[in-house]
C-alpha positions in Angstrom: 30.4 34.3 73.5 31.2 32.5 76.8 30.1 29.3 75.5 32.6 29.7 72.5 35.4 30.5 74.7 34.5 27.4 76.8 34.5 25.2 73.7 37.7 26.8 72.3 39.5 26.1 75.7 38.1 22.4 75.7 39.5 22.2 72.1 42.8 23.3 72.8 43.2 21.3 75.9 42.2 18.2 73.8 44.6 19.1 71.0 47.6 19.9 73.5 46.7 16.7 75.5 46.9 14.7 72.3 50.4 15.9 71.3 52.5 13.5 73.5 50.2 10.5 72.4 50.6 11.6 68.8 54.5 11.4 69.1 54.3 7.9 70.9 51.9 6.5 68.5 53.3 7.9 65.3 56.7 6.3 66.4 54.8 3.0 67.1 53.0 3.0 63.6 55.9 4.5 61.5 58.1 2.3 59.4 61.1 3.7 57.3 60.2 5.4 54.0 62.0 2.5 52.1 59.7 -0.1 53.6 56.7 2.0 52.9 57.8 2.1 49.2 58.4 -1.6 49.1 54.7 -2.0 50.4 53.6 -0.3 47.0 52.8 3.3 48.3 51.7 5.4 45.3 49.7 8.4 45.1 46.9 6.5 43.6 44.7 6.3 46.6 41.9 4.2 44.7 44.5 1.5 43.9 45.6 1.3 47.6 42.0 1.2 48.5 41.6 -1.8 46.1 44.6 -3.5 47.4 43.2 -3.2 51.0 40.0 -4.7 50.2 41.9 -7.6 48.3 43.8 -8.2 51.4 40.6 -8.4 53.4 41.9 -5.6 55.6 40.5 -2.4 56.8 43.5 -0.1 57.6 46.9 0.2 55.7 48.8 2.0 58.6 52.3 2.5 56.9 50.9 4.1 54.0 48.6 6.3 56.1 51.6 7.4 58.4 53.6 8.1 55.3 50.9 10.4 54.1 50.6 12.1 57.5 54.3 12.9 57.7 54.1 14.4 54.0 51.1 16.4 55.1 53.0 17.5 58.3 55.8 18.9 56.1 53.4 20.7 54.0 51.5 22.2 56.9 54.9 23.5 58.3 55.5 25.1 54.9 52.1 26.9 55.1 50.7 24.7 52.2 47.6 24.0 54.1 45.4 22.8 51.5 47.8 20.3 50.3 48.4 19.0 53.9 44.6 18.7 54.5 44.4 16.7 51.4 47.2 14.4 52.5 45.6 14.1 55.9 42.2 13.0 54.3 43.7 10.5 52.1 45.6 9.1 55.2 42.1 8.9 57.0 40.6 7.2 53.9 43.3 4.4 53.8 43.1 3.9 57.6 39.7 5.0 59.0 40.4 3.4 62.5 43.8 5.4 62.9 43.1 8.4 65.2 46.4 10.0 64.0 44.9 11.5 60.7 41.8 12.9 62.6 44.0 14.7 65.2 46.0 16.3 62.4 42.9 17.3 60.5 41.5 18.9 63.7 44.8 20.6 64.1 44.7 21.9 60.5 41.2 23.1 60.8 41.6 24.8 64.2 40.6 28.4 64.0 38.6 31.0 65.9 36.1 30.9 63.0 32.8 29.3 64.2 32.6 27.2 61.0 36.2 26.0 61.2 36.1 25.4 64.8 32.9 23.3 64.5 34.6 21.4 61.7 37.8 20.9 64.0 35.6 19.6 66.8 33.9 17.0 64.3 37.4 15.8 63.6 38.1 15.4 67.3 35.0 13.3 67.7 36.2 11.3 64.8 39.4 10.7 66.6 37.5 9.5 69.7 35.5 7.1 67.6 38.6 5.8 65.8 40.3 5.4 69.2 37.5 3.1 70.4 37.8 1.0 67.3 41.4 0.8 67.3 42.5 -1.5 70.2 46.2 -0.7 70.4 45.5 3.1 70.5 42.7 2.8 73.2 44.8 0.1 75.1 48.1 2.1 75.2 46.3 5.4 75.9 44.6 3.7 78.9 48.2 2.6 80.0 49.5 6.0 79.5 46.7 7.4 81.6 47.2 5.0 84.3 50.9 5.5 84.4 50.4 9.4 84.4 48.1 9.2 87.2 50.6 6.8 89.0 53.4 9.3 88.7 51.4 12.4 89.4 49.9 11.1 92.5 53.1 9.8 93.7 54.9 13.2 93.2 52.0 14.9 94.9 52.2 13.0 97.9 56.0 13.3 98.0 55.8 17.2 97.7 53.0 17.4 100.4 55.3 15.3 102.7 58.3 17.5 102.0 56.5 20.6 102.5 54.9 19.5 105.7 58.1 18.1 107.2 60.0 21.1 106.2 57.5 23.4 108.1 58.4 21.5 111.3 62.2 21.5 110.6 62.9 24.5 112.8 61.2 22.9 115.8 63.2 19.6 115.4 66.3 21.6 115.0 65.6 23.7 118.2 64.9 20.5 120.2 68.3 18.9 119.0 70.1 21.8 120.3 68.5 21.5 123.7 68.8 17.5 123.6 71.5 16.1 121.3 70.1 12.5 121.9 67.2 13.4 119.4 69.4 13.5 116.5 69.3 9.5 117.0 65.7 9.8 115.5 67.2 10.5 112.1 68.5 6.9 112.1 65.0 5.8 111.5 64.8 6.8 107.9 67.9 5.2 107.0 67.0 1.9 108.6 63.3 1.8 107.3 64.7 2.7 103.8 66.5 -0.7 103.6 63.1 -2.2 103.4 61.9 -0.2 100.4 60.9 3.3 99.4 57.4 3.4 101.2 59.0 2.4 104.5 61.7 5.0 104.0 58.9 7.6 103.5 57.3 6.4 106.8 60.7 6.5 108.4 61.2 10.1 107.2 57.8 11.1 108.9 58.7 9.7 112.5 61.2 12.3 113.6 58.5 15.0 113.0 55.5 13.1 114.2 55.3 14.6 117.6 55.2 18.3 116.2 52.3 17.7 114.1 48.8 18.9 115.0 45.7 16.8 115.0 44.5 18.0 111.6 48.0 17.6 110.0 48.0 13.9 111.3 44.7 13.2 109.6 45.9 14.6 106.3 49.2 12.7 106.8 47.3 9.4 107.3 45.4 10.3 104.0 48.5 10.8 102.1 50.0 7.6 103.4 46.9 5.8 102.5 46.9 7.1 98.9 50.6 6.1 98.5 49.5 2.5 99.5 46.6 2.7 96.9 49.1 4.0 94.3 51.5 1.0 95.0 48.5 -1.3 94.5 47.8 0.2 91.1 51.1 -0.8 89.8 50.3 -4.3 88.6 47.5 -2.9 86.5 50.1 -0.7 84.7 52.6 -3.7 84.6 49.8 -5.8 82.7 49.5 -2.9 80.0 53.1 -2.7 79.5 53.6 -6.5 79.4 50.7 -6.9 77.0 52.2 -4.3 74.6 55.3 -6.2 74.3 53.9 -9.5 73.3 54.5 -10.1 69.6 51.9 -12.8 69.4 49.2 -10.7 71.1 50.0 -7.9 68.7 49.7 -10.0 65.7 46.2 -11.3 67.0 45.0 -7.7 67.4 46.2 -6.7 64.1 44.6 -9.5 62.2 41.2 -9.1 64.0 41.3 -5.3 63.4 42.3 -5.6 59.8 45.4 -3.7 60.1 48.3 -3.9 57.7 51.6 -2.7 59.0 54.1 -3.7 56.4 55.0 -6.9 58.1 53.7 -10.4 58.1 51.5 -11.4 61.0 52.8 -14.6 62.3 51.2 -16.4 65.3 53.3 -19.1 67.1 51.9 -22.6 66.6 52.6 -23.3 70.1 49.9 -21.1 71.3 46.7 -23.1 71.7 44.6 -20.3 73.1 41.2 -20.3 71.5 41.7 -16.7 70.3 45.2 -17.4 69.0 43.9 -20.2 67.0 40.9 -18.3 65.7 43.3 -15.6 64.6 45.7 -17.8 63.0 42.9 -19.5 60.9 41.7 -16.1 59.8 45.1 -14.9 58.7 45.5 -18.3 56.8 42.3 -18.0 55.0 43.2 -14.5 53.9 46.4 -15.7 52.3 44.4 -18.4 50.5 45.7 -21.3 52.6 42.2 -22.8 52.9 42.9 -26.3 53.9 45.1 -25.2 56.9 42.6 -22.8 58.1 39.8 -25.4 57.8 41.7 -27.8 60.0 42.1 -25.2 62.7 38.4 -24.1 62.4 37.4 -27.7 62.9 39.6 -28.1 66.0 37.9 -24.9 67.5 34.5 -26.4 66.8 35.4 -29.4 69.0 36.0 -27.0 71.9 32.6 -25.0 71.5 30.0 -24.3 68.8 30.7 -20.7 67.6 28.7 -19.0 65.0 31.7 -17.0 64.0 33.8 -20.2 63.3 31.0 -21.6 61.3 30.7 -18.5 59.1 34.5 -18.4 58.6 34.8 -22.1 58.0 32.2 -21.6 55.2 34.2 -18.8 53.7 37.1 -21.2 53.3 35.0 -23.6 51.5 33.8 -20.7 49.2 37.6 -20.4 48.4 37.9 -23.9 47.4 34.6 -23.6 45.2 32.7 -25.8 47.3 29.5 -23.8 47.6 27.1 -26.6 49.0 29.4 -27.3 51.9 29.7 -23.6 52.4 25.9 -23.2 52.4 25.5 -25.6 55.1 28.0 -24.1 57.4 26.4 -20.6 56.8 23.1 -22.1 57.8 24.6 -23.5 61.0 26.0 -20.2 61.8 22.5 -18.8 61.4 21.1 -21.5 63.8 23.4 -20.4 66.5 23.1 -16.6 66.1 21.5 -14.0 63.9 24.5 -12.7 61.9 24.8 -10.1 59.2 27.8 -11.9 57.8 26.3 -15.3 57.4 23.2 -13.8 55.8 25.2 -11.5 53.5 27.4 -14.4 52.4 24.5 -16.6 51.7 23.0 -13.9 49.5 26.2 -13.7 47.6 26.3 -17.4 47.0 22.7 -17.5 45.7 23.4 -14.6 43.4 26.3 -16.6 42.0 23.9 -19.5 41.0 21.3 -17.1 39.8 18.9 -17.8 42.6 17.9 -14.0 42.9 14.8 -14.7 45.1 16.7 -16.4 48.0 19.6 -14.1 47.4 17.3 -10.9 48.1 15.6 -12.8 51.1 19.1 -13.4 52.9 20.3 -9.9 51.9 17.2 -8.2 53.6 17.9 -10.6 56.6 21.4 -9.2 56.6 20.2 -5.6 56.6 17.9 -6.2 59.5 20.6 -7.9 61.5 23.1 -5.1 60.9 22.6 -2.4 58.2 26.0 -0.7 58.9 28.0 -3.8 58.3 26.0 -4.8 55.2 26.8 -1.2 53.8 30.4 -1.8 54.6 30.3 -5.2 52.9 28.6 -3.9 49.8 31.2 -1.1 49.5 34.2 -3.5 49.1 32.6 -6.4 47.3 34.4 -8.0 44.5 35.1 -11.4 43.1 38.2 -12.3 45.2 37.2 -14.5 48.3 38.3 -11.7 50.7 35.8 -9.6 49.0 33.2 -11.8 48.0 32.3 -13.2 51.3 32.9 -11.6 54.7 34.9 -12.8 57.8 33.8 -12.7 61.3 36.5 -11.5 63.8 37.0 -11.0 67.6 35.2 -8.1 69.2 37.1 -5.3 70.8 36.0 -6.4 74.2 37.3 -9.9 73.6 40.6 -8.4 72.7 40.7 -6.4 75.9 39.9 -9.6 77.9 42.6 -11.3 76.0 45.3 -8.8 76.9 44.5 -9.2 80.6 44.2 -12.9 80.3 47.6 -13.2 79.0 49.1 -10.6 81.3 47.0 -10.8 84.6 47.6 -8.4 87.5 49.2 -11.1 89.7 52.1 -11.3 87.3 53.4 -8.1 88.9 53.5 -9.4 92.5 57.2 -9.8 92.6 57.7 -6.2 91.5 54.9 -5.3 94.0 56.8 -7.1 96.7 60.0 -5.4 95.9 58.4 -1.8 96.2 
């Protein structure tokens, strides 16, 4: 029983802690219902899944958020089965959107061991989706750092106020005996002119002589924590700066296969490798193969990249130039063992009825990454975005990119002001 209570406490805590995050992220992902209708939302989930695959995407966020809102309304009206069905449909449309998993966990939450286990499974699913969804993980990390920043700051201030208040009576008594000691109150005012931290130090000075040795040690620690908190500020600033960059947001959405109801345009003035790679990927998905090929060739002049060779080959598949595509797939495989390149070659060989080589490369793809091959096979079709598979930037590269474009030192001015 004790173990169940502990598990229940953890589950309730996770759901309660996720509430503010749900609100913030839902606001971020949501679009007006009119916009959702214009994107073609219907109750036919299979049709939406087909559309997602045709676009070469993994997640249809506006449609999922719309379904979640409908599910939330149904849940509030005690239509739990209908709500759960809508949440499940939202999850199916956007498997990397943690929001649907969190609502499913909430809908299944109960003291029943079976439902409690199911709710825990959805929370685990939300965690996995969080790791696969850059913006959710990035903004969650930013919110955590901000919360830590505020809570530690408030804790230190409360500690200082309580400590100084306990010594106030002694200070007042000394002022009554020696009026000149009131001049010590000038120190906080003068120090505050140089910034909040100096103001806090100035506030401490009049009471310093009344502190015991142990209290001084604790005070030293509190002041040290305050400086550490201030040094954390540039990190938080990097999170906020990156989140507001439209180009970075487009790069993320393109590489994570997220459809948000808006066109993902990357400025042509950005010449970063990652930005160019993402722009070419988006152009290929739209069928603008010649433009994508031009960018991929420029990238290969910078460095040899197996992913670029694979995606370049996909463009030639779109143009119907299978021999050229085959050559680039082989170049990709010479650089790295890739499930995508092997799978794509197997697709080409099937197209020309060379089933022996097709089977060989398919098995090679499975050995490289069986999970990816299963995903490729589940969405395959005759359009280029479904016939051959693209390579994208990895999650760790997206994290590096965010801090590359918004490094810590960009906040040095704010730090100096503090």
